[in-house]
C-alpha positions in Angstrom: -25.2 -47.1 14.7 -27.3 -48.6 12.3 -30.7 -47.0 13.4 -28.8 -43.5 13.4 -27.8 -44.0 9.4 -30.8 -45.4 8.4 -32.9 -42.8 9.6 -30.2 -39.9 8.2 -29.3 -41.7 5.1 -30.9 -39.4 2.8 -29.0 -36.5 4.7 -25.8 -38.6 4.3 -26.4 -39.1 0.8 -26.4 -34.8 0.2 -23.5 -35.0 2.2 -21.6 -37.6 0.8 -22.6 -35.7 -2.6 -21.7 -32.4 -2.1 -17.8 -33.8 -0.3 -17.4 -35.7 -3.6 -18.5 -32.3 -5.4 -15.9 -30.4 -3.7 -13.0 -32.7 -4.2 -13.5 -33.5 -7.9 -13.4 -29.0 -8.1 -10.2 -29.4 -6.4 -8.1 -31.9 -7.8 -9.4 -29.9 -11.2 -7.7 -26.6 -9.6 -4.6 -28.7 -8.7 -4.3 -29.8 -11.9 -4.6 -26.5 -13.8 -1.8 -25.1 -11.5 0.2 -28.4 -11.6 -0.4 -27.5 -15.6 0.7 -23.7 -15.1 4.4 -24.8 -13.4 5.1 -27.7 -16.0 5.1 -24.9 -19.5 8.4 -22.9 -18.7 9.7 -26.4 -18.5 7.9 -27.8 -21.1 9.0 -24.7 -23.3 12.9 -25.1 -22.6 12.0 -29.2 -23.7 11.0 -27.5 -27.2 13.9 -25.7 -27.8 16.1 -27.7 -26.8 14.8 -29.9 -29.5 14.0 -27.6 -32.4 17.8 -25.9 -32.0 19.7 -27.4 -29.6 21.1 -27.5 -26.4 23.9 -24.5 -27.3 21.7 -22.8 -29.1 18.7 -23.1 -26.5 20.8 -22.8 -24.0 22.1 -19.3 -25.5 19.2 -18.2 -26.0 17.7 -18.8 -22.1 21.2 -16.8 -20.7 20.8 -14.2 -23.6 16.9 -13.6 -21.7 18.3 -14.3 -18.0 21.0 -11.1 -19.2 17.7 -9.1 -20.6 16.2 -9.4 -17.4 19.1 -8.4 -14.9 19.3 -5.3 -17.3 15.3 -5.1 -16.6 15.7 -5.7 -13.0 18.8 -2.9 -12.7 16.6 -0.4 -14.7 13.8 -0.9 -12.2 15.9 -0.7 -9.4 17.7 2.6 -10.5 13.5 4.2 -10.7 12.2 2.5 -7.4 15.8 4.3 -5.7 14.3 7.6 -7.6 10.5 7.4 -6.6 11.9 6.2 -3.0 13.8 9.5 -2.7 10.9 11.5 -4.2 8.8 10.2 -1.8 11.1 11.6 1.2 10.5 15.0 0.0 6.5 14.5 0.0 4.4 15.8 3.1 3.8 11.9 5.1 3.1 13.7 8.5 -0.4 15.6 8.9 -1.8 17.3 11.7 -5.2 19.5 11.9 -6.5 21.5 15.2 -10.5 22.5 14.8 -11.2 26.1 17.0 -13.2 28.4 17.6 -10.6 31.6 17.0 -13.3 34.1 18.4 -16.3 34.4 20.7 -18.6 35.3 18.5 -18.0 32.9 15.8 -18.8 28.5 16.8 -18.9 25.6 14.5 -15.2 25.1 14.8 -14.5 26.4 11.3 -10.9 28.3 11.9 -8.5 25.7 12.1 -4.2 25.2 12.0 -3.0 22.4 9.5 0.2 21.6 9.6 1.9 19.3 7.0 5.7 17.5 7.1 7.7 15.3 5.4 9.6 12.6 7.0 12.1 15.3 7.5 10.0 17.2 10.0 10.2 20.4 7.1 7.0 21.9 5.9 4.5 24.1 7.3 1.9 25.4 9.5 -1.2 27.0 8.1 -3.4 28.8 9.9 -7.3 29.8 9.2 -9.0 32.8 11.5 -12.8 32.9 10.7 -14.2 35.6 11.9 -17.7 37.1 11.9 -16.9 39.9 8.8 -13.4 38.6 8.0 -11.1 35.8 7.5 -7.3 35.5 8.0 -4.8 33.2 6.9 -1.4 32.6 8.0 1.2 30.3 6.4 4.6 29.5 8.6 7.7 27.1 7.7 8.9 24.7 9.9 12.4 23.5 9.1 13.1 19.8 10.9 10.7 20.1 13.8 11.1 23.7 14.8 9.0 26.3 13.3 10.2 29.9 12.3 8.4 31.7 15.0 6.3 31.2 18.3 2.9 29.4 18.0 -0.1 29.7 19.2 -1.1 27.0 21.5 -3.6 25.7 18.4 -0.5 25.5 16.0 1.3 24.2 18.4 -0.9 20.9 18.8 -1.3 20.2 15.0 2.9 20.5 15.0 2.7 17.9 17.5 0.0 15.8 16.1 1.6 16.0 12.7 5.1 15.1 14.5 3.3 11.6 16.1 1.9 10.9 12.7 5.3 10.7 11.3 6.4 8.2 14.2 3.2 6.5 13.6 4.3 5.3 10.3 
């Protein structure tokens, strides 16, 4: 063991130095965190010293009441946002395909977008050599307003699946 220490003394000294530096940095970071945690209590003690116990408590309770009112207002805003999100499109499904034999490149598509209540639209765009045709149909509670093509059925299936994956 003594031979090992003697032959590796420089490496052991370097490792010890590095560990010491890491320890000092860790202690400094922890001291800063403790100081941050002490700050509110120091401020309360200073307030007590400056204006007395009764007034300090009144001021602190007023702050608690203001925070409660602020949180209530935020809660109402969050409820409103959640209600809006519920009506936003969150399910999507797209199927790309060749609608005509003479056109390649999978340029035609059927896109289905749905809300969490399974309401939305299916948009179909058929791309031909000399023309393009677009169609839109409504989806209510997961049911389309007319009979669907195979590609539209598939896009609806993908959109419904994406709603359950969230």
